[in-house]
N, C-alpha and C positions, 0 to 999 in steps of 0.2 A: 474818405470813403465815397461811394457813388452819390452823385447829386444829379438828379434828372429834373425835368421841367416840373415846377410846382403847380399845384392845382388848388383852387379855392373850395373845392368840394370836400365834404367829409369823407375821408378815406374809406370809412366803413359803409358808405352809401354807394360806392362804386362797384359795379359788376366786373370783377377782375378777369373773369373768364373771357371777356371781349377785348382785353388789352393785348398789345404786342408783348413778346417775351420780356423785353427790357423793363416794361412797366409792371409786368407780373412779378419779376424778380425784385423790383423796388418795393412793391407792396408787401411781398413775402418777407423782406428783410428790414422793414422800417424800424421795428422795435429793437432788433439786434444792432442795427446801424447806430441809432441814437444812443443806445446804452454804451456801445464801444466808444463813440466820440466823447461822451461824458467821462468815461473811465480814463481815457488817454489824457484828457485835459486836466483831470484831477491830479495827475502825476506832474503836471507843469513841465513838459519835456523841453521847453525852450527857455527855461529859467537859468540854465547853465549848460556849459559844454558837457559836463559829466552826465547830466540828465538827458541831454540830446544823444549822447553816446549810448545810453541805455535804450533809448527809443530806436536807435539804429539796430540794436540787437533784435528787437521785435521785427523790424523791417527785413533784415537779412533772413531770419527764420521763415517768414511768410513767403518771401520771394524765392527761397529755396524750395518751399513746398510746391509752388506752382511752376517752377522753372521748366520741368520736362514738357509741359503743354506747349511752350513756345517753339519747340523743335519738332512738333508733330506735323507730318506732311498733310494728313487729312484735315486737320484744323487750319493749316495754312491755306488750303484750297478754299475752305469755307469762309475764312477770315483773312483775306489777302493782306500781307504786311504784318501779320501777327509776330513773326520772328523778330521784327525790328522794334517791337514794343517791350520786349523783356527788359527788366531793370535790375536784375540780380547783379550783373557786373558793375553797375553804377553804385549799388549799395555797398558792395565789397570794397570798391575804390574809396567810398566815403568813410568806411570803417578804417581803412588804412590811413586816411588823412588825419584821423583822430587817434591814431596809434592803437586801434582796437583790433583784436584777432577775430577771425571768422569762427563762430561757435562750433563746437564738435560734439558736445555732450547731449545731443538730442537726435531723434529720428524724424526726418521729414515725412510728411504724408505721402503715401504711395498712390499717385493718381495715374491710372493705366493709360498708356499711349500705344501707338502703333496698332497692331492687330487687335489688341485688347482694349482699345480706346472706348471709354464710356462717354459718348457725346454729351448727353444732358449734364452729367456730372462736370465734365470739363467746362462747359459753357457757364454753369453756375459759379464755378471758381474764378473763371476769367472775368465774369461780370464784376465780381468784388475787386479783383486785382486792378482792372482797368478803371473802375470807378474811383479807386483810391488815388489815381493820378489826376483825375478831374478835380477831386477835392483837395489836392495838394497845393493849390495856389496860396492859400492862407499859410500853410506850413512853410512854404518856400520863403515867404516874406518874413515869417518869424525866425527862420534860420539865418536870414540876412542880418538880423540884429545881433547874432552871435559871431558875425564876421565870416559866414559861410556863403557859398554861391555855387553856380553851376560848374565851376572848375575845382572847387575844394569843399568837401564835406556835405554838399547838398545836391550832388549830381542827380540822384534818383528822384528828387523833388522838382527838378526843372521840367518845364513843358517840352513836349516833342516839337519838332519843326512844324510850323503851321499853327501852333497854339493848342491849348487844352480843349477848348470848345470844339474846334474842328476835328481834333483827334477823337474825342468822345462821340461826336455826331457820326463820324465814319464807322466807328466800332459798333455803335448801336444799330446803324442801318444794316451792317453785316449780320449782327446777332439776330435781329428781328427777321431777317430773310431766311434763316435756317429753318427748314420745315421740320416741325416736331409734332408728335401726337400729344393729346392731353396728358397721357400718362408720362410721357417724356418731359413735358413742361413741369409737371409736379416733381419729378426727380431733379430737374434743374433748380427748382425752388429749394428743395431739401439740401442740395449741394451748396447753394449760395448761403443758406443759413449756417451750414457746417463750416464754410470758409470764414464767416464772421466769428463763429465760436472758436475756431482755431486761432485767429488773431487775438481774440480775447484771452485765450490761455497763454499765448506768448506774452501778452501785456502783463498778466498776473505774475509770470515768472520773472520778467526782465524789469518791470516798472512797478515795484511794490509801493503801496501807499499806506502810510501809518494810519491806523484807525483814529478817528476823532476822540479826544478824551471825553470820558463820561461826565456829564454835567452834574454839579453838586445838587443833591436833593434838598 
């Protein structure tokens, strides 16, 4: 998930209203982000190919949720190169490598595009999606231990040309340059939190964790 520049300041002491959009979204989703990371790692998705396949089911669901945004012309003008960033096709190919079918028993989120585009909502969801690629460096290395790489099973975790850091830096610069009102920024924050919650729901469905046994009294 998203990883932006760290700060030594107490997050609660920062006046977020003065921050650029990317930092506002980071602050707004910090708790959800940390909780999701812990929940995914509790499943140990890289302990076996079977568990990794379950993790891929989460990935394909989320990337299907956001896929329409990558083909939106207005978003492409604001975020040049956006269409090249989509990873749904890579996730589907990874599923095929592991003999997994694309899931059909759920409804993707409806994110308006075209004339109905809700820009703040789109930006919030894209922040979460693009941040997940920055944070995938660790996951890519873990997948390698399962014999997977950028040509088989872990395509969607591979860095874009130029590297993760440069890709994220370019995206953040574009994101922060989009002019939004205070109300629109708040809507983007709500959308980013909703995106994290959506991923969390996918994880609960696809990556169940057995509850810890009750300790003897």
